[in-house]
C-alpha positions in Angstrom: -23.6 20.0 -12.6 -27.2 20.3 -13.4 -29.6 21.9 -10.6 -32.4 19.1 -11.0 -30.3 15.9 -10.9 -31.8 12.4 -10.6 -30.1 11.0 -7.8 -29.1 7.2 -7.4 -31.6 6.6 -5.0 -34.3 8.1 -7.1 -33.1 6.1 -10.1 -33.3 2.9 -8.3 -36.9 3.6 -6.9 -38.2 4.0 -10.2 -36.4 1.3 -11.6 -38.0 -0.8 -9.0 -41.4 0.2 -9.4 -41.1 -0.5 -13.4 -39.8 -3.8 -12.7 -42.5 -4.5 -10.1 -45.2 -3.4 -12.7 -44.1 -5.4 -15.4 -43.6 -8.4 -13.3 -47.1 -8.4 -11.8 -48.4 -7.8 -15.3 -46.3 -10.8 -16.5 -47.8 -13.1 -13.6 -51.3 -12.0 -14.3 -50.7 -13.0 -17.9 -49.0 -16.5 -17.2 -51.9 -17.2 -14.6 -54.7 -16.3 -17.1 -52.8 -18.2 -20.1 -52.1 -21.4 -17.9 -55.7 -21.6 -16.0 -57.3 -21.4 -19.5 -55.0 -24.1 -20.8 -55.5 -26.4 -17.7 -59.3 -25.5 -17.4 -60.0 -26.7 -20.9 -57.9 -29.9 -20.5 -58.9 -30.8 -17.0 -62.5 -29.6 -16.4 -64.4 -31.4 -19.3 -67.4 -33.2 -18.2 -66.1 -36.5 -19.4 -62.9 -35.9 -17.5 -64.7 -35.0 -14.2 -66.9 -38.0 -14.5 -64.3 -40.3 -14.9 -62.2 -39.1 -12.1 -65.3 -39.1 -9.9 -66.0 -43.1 -10.7 -62.4 -43.6 -9.7 -62.9 -42.0 -6.1 -66.2 -43.7 -5.8 -64.5 -47.1 -6.4 -62.0 -46.2 -3.9 -64.8 -45.0 -1.3 -66.7 -48.3 -2.0 -63.7 -50.6 -1.2 -62.9 -48.6 2.0 -66.8 -49.1 3.0 -66.3 -52.8 2.4 -63.1 -53.0 3.9 -64.3 -51.6 7.1 -67.7 -52.9 7.2 -69.4 -49.3 7.4 -73.0 -48.0 7.6 -74.4 -45.1 6.0 -74.4 -43.1 9.4 -70.7 -43.9 10.0 -69.8 -40.4 9.1 -66.8 -40.0 11.3 -65.1 -42.8 9.4 -66.3 -41.1 5.9 -64.5 -37.9 7.3 -61.3 -39.8 8.0 -61.5 -41.4 4.5 -61.8 -37.7 3.1 -58.8 -36.4 4.9 -56.8 -39.2 3.6 -57.2 -38.5 0.1 -54.5 -36.2 -1.7 -57.4 -34.0 -3.8 -59.9 -31.9 -2.4 -63.0 -34.1 -2.4 -66.9 -33.4 -1.6 -68.6 -36.6 -0.5 -72.4 -36.9 -0.4 -74.0 -40.3 0.7 -78.0 -41.0 0.2 -80.1 -43.6 1.2 -83.8 -44.2 0.6 -83.6 -40.8 -1.3 -82.6 -38.7 1.9 -79.2 -37.2 2.8 -77.2 -39.3 5.2 -73.7 -37.6 4.9 -72.2 -34.3 3.3 -68.7 -33.5 3.8 -69.5 -29.6 3.8 -71.6 -29.8 6.9 -70.5 -28.9 10.4 -71.6 -30.3 13.7 -74.4 -27.5 13.8 -75.8 -28.8 10.4 -76.1 -32.4 11.2 -79.9 -32.1 11.8 -80.5 -32.2 8.0 -79.3 -35.8 8.0 -82.2 -38.0 7.4 -84.4 -35.3 6.2 -83.0 -33.6 3.3 -84.3 -35.0 0.1 -82.1 -36.3 -2.8 -82.3 -34.0 -5.7 -82.6 -35.3 -9.5 -79.0 -33.6 -9.9 -77.8 -35.8 -7.1 -79.3 -38.9 -8.7 -77.9 -38.4 -12.2 -74.4 -38.0 -10.6 -74.4 -40.5 -8.0 -73.4 -44.3 -8.2 -74.7 -46.9 -5.8 -72.5 -48.3 -3.0 -73.1 -51.4 -0.8 -73.1 -50.3 2.7 -73.8 -52.4 5.9 -77.3 -51.4 6.2 -78.3 -51.4 2.7 -77.4 -49.8 -0.6 -76.7 -46.0 -1.1 -75.9 -43.6 -3.5 -72.7 -42.0 -3.2 -71.5 -38.6 -5.2 -68.0 -37.4 -5.1 -66.8 -34.0 -6.6 -63.5 -32.6 -6.1 -60.5 -30.5 -7.5 -58.9 -33.6 -8.6 -55.8 -31.7 -10.5 -55.4 -29.1 -7.8 -51.7 -30.0 -7.5 -51.3 -29.1 -11.1 -52.7 -25.8 -10.5 -50.2 -25.4 -7.7 -47.4 -26.1 -9.6 -48.3 -23.8 -12.3 -48.9 -21.0 -9.7 -45.6 -21.6 -8.3 -43.9 -21.4 -11.5 -45.7 -18.3 -12.5 -44.5 -16.6 -9.2 -40.9 -17.9 -9.8 -40.9 -16.5 -13.4 -42.2 -13.3 -12.5 -39.7 -12.7 -9.5 -36.8 -14.0 -12.2 -38.2 -11.2 -14.5 -38.3 -8.5 -11.6 -34.8 -9.5 -10.8 -33.5 -9.5 -14.4 -34.9 -6.2 -14.9 -33.6 -4.5 -11.5 -30.0 -6.1 -12.6 -30.2 -4.8 -16.0 -31.1 -1.4 -14.6 -28.3 -1.1 -12.4 -25.9 -2.8 -15.0 -24.9 0.5 -16.6 -24.1 2.2 -13.3 -21.9 -0.7 -12.2 -20.4 -0.5 -15.8 -19.8 3.2 -15.3 -18.6 2.5 -11.6 -15.8 -0.1 -13.2 -14.8 2.7 -15.7 -14.2 5.3 -13.2 -12.2 2.4 -11.2 -10.0 1.6 -14.4 -9.3 5.3 -15.0 -8.2 5.7 -11.4 -5.9 3.1 -11.6 -4.3 4.6 -15.0 -3.9 7.8 -12.8 -2.1 5.7 -10.1 0.0 4.4 -13.1 1.5 8.0 -13.7 -0.6 9.0 -16.6 -2.1 12.2 -15.2 -3.2 13.5 -18.7 -5.8 10.7 -18.8 -9.1 12.5 -18.4 -11.7 10.8 -16.1 -15.0 10.1 -18.0 -18.0 12.5 -16.3 -21.3 10.8 -17.3 -24.9 12.1 -16.1 -25.6 14.1 -13.0 -26.0 11.5 -10.0 -23.7 10.8 -7.3 -21.2 8.8 -9.2 -20.9 11.6 -11.6 -20.2 13.9 -8.9 -17.4 11.7 -7.7 -16.0 11.5 -11.2 -16.0 15.1 -11.7 -14.2 15.8 -8.1 -11.8 13.1 -9.3 -11.3 14.9 -12.5 -11.0 18.6 -10.7 -8.4 16.8 -8.4 -6.4 15.5 -11.6 -6.3 18.8 -13.0 -5.2 20.5 -9.8 -2.8 18.2 -9.3 -1.4 18.5 -12.7 -1.3 22.1 -12.8 0.5 21.9 -9.6 3.4 19.7 -10.9 3.6 21.9 -14.0 4.3 24.7 -11.8 6.6 22.7 -9.6 8.5 21.7 -12.7 8.7 25.3 -14.2 10.1 26.5 -10.7 12.7 23.6 -10.7 13.6 24.6 -14.4 13.8 28.2 -13.3 15.9 27.3 -10.4 18.3 25.1 -12.5 18.6 27.7 -15.3 19.5 30.2 -12.4 22.1 28.1 -10.8 23.6 27.2 -14.0 24.0 30.6 -15.3 25.2 31.8 -11.9 27.9 28.9 -12.1 28.9 29.6 -15.8 29.1 33.5 -15.0 31.4 32.9 -11.8 33.8 30.7 -13.9 35.5 33.7 -15.7 36.1 35.8 -12.6 37.2 32.9 -10.7 39.5 31.9 -13.6 41.0 35.2 -13.6 41.4 35.3 -9.6 43.1 31.7 -9.9 45.4 33.0 -12.7 46.4 36.1 -10.8 47.0 34.2 -7.6 49.3 31.7 -9.6 51.4 34.9 -10.8 51.4 35.8 -7.2 52.6 32.1 -6.1 55.3 32.3 -8.9 56.7 35.8 -8.3 60.3 35.9 -8.3 60.4 38.6 -5.6 61.4 37.9 -2.0 57.9 37.8 -0.2 57.7 37.3 3.6 56.6 33.7 4.8 53.1 35.2 6.0 52.4 36.8 2.8 53.2 33.7 0.6 51.2 31.5 3.4 48.3 33.8 2.7 48.7 33.8 -1.1 48.8 29.9 -0.8 45.6 29.8 1.3 43.9 32.3 -0.9 45.0 30.0 -4.0 43.7 27.0 -2.5 40.4 28.7 -1.5 39.9 29.8 -5.0 40.6 26.4 -6.5 38.1 25.2 -3.9 35.5 27.5 -4.9 36.1 26.7 -8.8 35.6 22.9 -7.8 32.3 23.7 -6.0 31.1 25.8 -9.1 32.0 23.0 -11.4 30.1 20.5 -9.6 27.4 22.6 -9.2 27.2 23.1 -12.9 27.7 19.6 -13.7 24.7 18.7 -11.2 22.4 21.0 -12.7 23.5 20.1 -16.2 22.4 16.5 -15.6 18.7 17.4 -15.7 19.1 18.9 -19.2 20.8 16.1 -20.9 19.0 13.5 -22.9 18.1 10.1 -21.8 21.1 7.9 -21.1 22.3 5.9 -23.9 22.5 2.4 -22.1 24.5 -0.5 -23.4 25.5 -4.0 -22.3 29.1 -4.6 -21.7 31.1 -7.1 -19.8 32.8 -5.6 -16.7 36.1 -6.4 -18.2 35.4 -4.1 -21.0 33.8 -1.2 -19.3 35.1 -0.9 -15.6 38.2 -3.2 -15.4 40.4 -0.6 -17.1 38.9 2.2 -15.3 39.4 0.4 -12.0 43.2 -0.2 -12.9 43.6 3.5 -13.7 42.2 4.5 -10.5 44.2 2.2 -8.5 47.4 3.4 -10.2 46.4 7.2 -9.5 45.8 6.6 -5.9 49.1 4.7 -5.5 50.9 7.7 -7.3 49.4 9.8 -4.8 50.8 8.0 -2.0 47.8 5.9 -1.1 48.3 2.3 -0.3 45.3 0.6 -2.1 44.0 -3.1 -1.3 41.9 -4.7 -4.0 39.6 -7.6 -3.0 37.4 -9.5 -5.3 37.0 -12.6 -7.2 37.7 -12.8 -10.9 34.1 -12.9 -12.1 32.7 -11.2 -15.3 29.4 -10.5 -16.0 27.3 -8.1 -18.4 26.2 -4.9 -17.0 24.0 -2.0 -18.1 26.1 1.1 -18.1 26.1 4.7 -20.1 29.8 5.0 -21.5 29.3 8.5 -21.8 28.7 9.2 -18.2 30.7 6.2 -16.5 33.8 8.5 -16.6 31.9 11.1 -14.9 31.1 8.6 -12.1 34.7 7.7 -11.5 36.1 11.1 -11.7 33.8 12.2 -8.8 34.8 8.8 -7.2 38.3 9.4 -7.3 38.0 13.3 -6.5 36.4 12.4 -3.3 39.1 10.0 -2.1 41.8 12.5 -3.1 39.9 15.3 -1.1 38.9 13.4 2.0 41.2 10.2 2.3 43.9 10.1 4.8 47.0 9.1 2.8 48.4 7.5 6.3 45.7 4.8 6.1 44.9 1.8 3.7 42.2 2.1 1.2 40.1 -1.1 0.6 38.5 -1.8 -2.5 36.0 -4.8 -3.0 34.3 -6.1 -6.1 31.6 -8.9 -5.8 28.3 -9.8 -6.9 25.1 -9.4 -4.8 21.4 -9.4 -5.6 21.9 -9.2 -9.4 24.2 -6.4 -9.1 28.0 -6.2 -9.7 29.1 -4.2 -6.7 32.2 -1.9 -6.2 32.8 -1.0 -2.7 35.8 1.5 -1.2 36.4 2.0 2.3 38.9 4.5 3.6 39.7 6.7 6.6 39.1 10.4 6.5 41.6 13.1 7.0 41.8 14.5 10.5 40.4 18.0 10.9 39.6 18.0 7.2 38.3 21.8 6.4 37.5 20.8 3.0 34.5 18.4 3.3 31.5 19.5 1.1 28.6 20.2 3.5 25.8 19.5 0.3 27.9 16.4 -1.3 27.5 17.7 -4.7 29.9 15.0 -5.9 27.9 12.1 -4.4 24.7 13.8 -5.6 26.1 13.8 -9.2 27.2 10.2 -8.9 23.6 9.0 -7.5 22.0 10.7 -10.3 24.3 9.2 -13.1 23.8 6.0 -11.2 20.2 6.1 -11.2 19.9 6.9 -15.0 22.0 3.7 -15.5 19.6 1.7 -13.6 22.0 1.2 -10.8 22.2 2.1 -7.3 24.6 4.6 -5.1 25.1 4.9 -1.3 27.4 6.2 1.1 28.2 6.4 4.8 30.6 8.0 7.0 31.4 9.0 10.5 34.2 10.9 12.2 36.8 8.6 11.0 35.5 6.3 8.3 34.1 7.0 4.7 32.5 4.2 2.5 31.0 4.4 -0.9 29.2 1.6 -2.8 28.4 1.5 -6.6 25.8 -1.2 -7.7 25.6 -1.7 -11.5 22.6 -3.8 -12.8 23.4 -7.0 -14.4 22.0 -8.0 -17.6 23.1 -11.6 -18.0 26.1 -13.9 -17.0 29.2 -13.4 -19.4 29.5 -16.5 -21.4 
């Protein structure tokens, strides 16, 4: 950022000064042109004389109607005030001044003594008063209302020019502010690789630069987190893979020990059986851990749209058959509806494998298993409820099987949820419906 920066307040001050200067110059120019044009049209001798005669005629009619004499000065003042134009009235009789509309009370001593000049005689007109004939001269700003209108228009145009210049000047700043706003919305949408435009050295540019630095820092942090996650996945995958070989050997040796023909005491065989079951349990946990981290390395799901009958019906029938063969009592509830759902055929088997594995591990064979299928909120739902084994020691504390199911369902645009207490276990799979089956 530059050391000598032009702030927004300084820019606005300079802009207002420039706009005000241009507007004042425009006002002066317009007034000069309009005054010259109107003076040429309205102030010619013929035009002024014609207007003067019109007002003298009006005054004569006023005098006759009110039977006024040359000394009825208050009535003369009232008539002048009643006229729209600014008028100056002079009344002479017997070549001396009888009334001047410009005089104040202190000047009235000149009445009857101030002589009539040659200029007054040339520009006056005879009017019959009550006390005789008098000469009347009327001058005035007959067209002042035109000048007033022109003056107001000049002010209005100059003000509009001032506002236009100011608005045009701040338009660039507003446009840049909109650009920053649009780019922030792009970042909000998740496109963190999009750079914020930094333009200029004012406060807006400082804000844009701060947002850009924040974007870079956040992006770098995400990259570091992603690298750490990749390293942890690789480490967990490698460890799971490396543990398989000794576990396989251990399980093989324990199987030999279980199947040995020699007579062994009951306690020894019990210990061998316990070690064998723990080894199998450890192998299952290792396989689940390997599968869980392996999901993140796989390509995107190959989603297809199939009917429930084509994709899931047979699998559910197989699961029901296996459970019944293992001694479970399965109650299937659901309407025979058939809809088109979005699934990944390559991974759907893994979902139901873990699904079946959880039931076999944790369900109580003495209790019924309820399997429901129904449609809810544009999803085809499979719900299984069962009772848990009493004093089950093999329950997973981290529930890797459920996490694997949840990841796969999420990749298929579906949903997974489960709930349990000390006695009951419930699992729900929701597959997104693409359209109704016809």
